[in-house]
C-alpha positions in Angstrom: -32.5 -19.1 -116.6 -35.5 -16.8 -117.0 -38.1 -16.9 -119.8 -36.5 -14.1 -121.8 -33.1 -15.8 -121.7 -34.6 -19.1 -122.9 -36.3 -17.3 -125.8 -33.2 -15.5 -126.9 -31.1 -18.7 -126.6 -33.6 -20.6 -128.8 -32.0 -22.3 -131.8 -34.2 -21.1 -134.6 -32.3 -23.1 -137.1 -33.9 -26.4 -135.9 -37.4 -25.0 -136.4 -39.4 -25.6 -139.5 -40.8 -22.7 -141.5 -44.2 -23.6 -140.2 -43.0 -23.7 -136.6 -41.4 -20.3 -137.1 -44.6 -18.9 -138.5 -46.6 -20.2 -135.6 -44.1 -18.8 -133.2 -44.2 -15.4 -134.9 -48.0 -15.3 -134.6 -47.9 -16.4 -130.9 -45.2 -13.8 -130.1 -47.2 -11.1 -131.8 -50.3 -12.0 -129.9 -48.3 -11.9 -126.7 -46.9 -8.5 -127.6 -50.4 -7.3 -128.3 -51.5 -8.4 -124.9 -48.5 -6.7 -123.3 -49.3 -3.5 -125.2 -52.9 -3.7 -123.9 -51.6 -4.1 -120.3 -49.2 -1.2 -120.7 -52.0 1.0 -122.1 -54.2 0.1 -119.1 -51.4 0.8 -116.6 -50.6 4.1 -118.3 -54.2 5.2 -118.2 -54.3 4.2 -114.5 -51.1 6.3 -114.0 -52.7 9.2 -115.8 -55.8 9.1 -113.6 -53.4 9.2 -110.5 -51.8 12.3 -112.1 -55.1 14.0 -112.4 -55.7 13.5 -108.7 -52.2 14.6 -107.9 -52.6 17.8 -109.9 -55.9 18.6 -108.1 -54.2 18.0 -104.7 -51.2 20.1 -105.7 -53.5 22.9 -106.9 -55.4 22.9 -103.6 -52.1 22.9 -101.6 -50.8 25.7 -103.8 -47.9 23.6 -104.9 -46.1 23.9 -108.3 -46.9 21.2 -110.8 -43.3 21.0 -111.9 -41.1 19.1 -109.5 -37.7 18.6 -111.0 -36.3 16.8 -108.0 -39.2 14.3 -108.0 -38.8 13.7 -111.7 -35.1 13.2 -111.2 -35.8 10.7 -108.4 -38.2 8.7 -110.7 -35.7 8.5 -113.6 -32.9 7.5 -111.3 -35.0 4.9 -109.5 -36.1 3.3 -112.8 -32.6 3.4 -114.2 -31.1 1.9 -111.1 -33.7 -0.9 -110.8 -33.4 -1.9 -114.5 -32.8 -5.7 -115.0 -34.1 -6.1 -118.5 -33.2 -6.4 -122.1 -33.7 -2.6 -122.4 -30.6 -0.6 -121.6 -31.0 1.7 -118.6 -30.7 4.7 -121.0 -33.6 3.3 -123.1 -35.8 2.7 -120.1 -35.0 6.2 -118.7 -35.9 7.8 -122.1 -39.3 6.0 -122.0 -40.0 7.3 -118.5 -38.9 10.8 -119.5 -41.6 10.7 -122.1 -44.1 9.3 -119.6 -43.2 12.2 -117.3 -43.6 14.7 -120.1 -47.1 13.4 -120.8 -47.9 13.4 -117.0 -46.9 17.1 -116.9 -49.3 17.8 -119.8 -52.1 16.0 -117.9 -51.4 18.1 -114.8 -51.5 21.3 -116.9 -54.8 20.3 -118.5 -56.3 19.6 -115.0 -55.0 23.0 -113.7 -56.4 24.8 -116.7 -59.8 23.1 -116.3 -60.1 24.0 -112.7 
């Protein structure tokens, strides 16, 4: 049993109101930490896309690569082993890819 399973199988009925409040605060703090980590990783990914865009420009390659985007979405969907549905996770990555395309466009327009 993993941590997520143990949390979802927790019997909340046996907890006092105070224990529930403490758990709520703790979980919110953990989510804030996860959000901070996600933001850091997304910024790191964005920096990589800036480099990628410059390389593509110097190699006279098109920014838009539908096959590559399809591969990313499929890989993420196929490797999903979480509480999110594969569809949900793929939608999140579709949005990340949209933003990545915008980053590449900005870099191209700057150069």
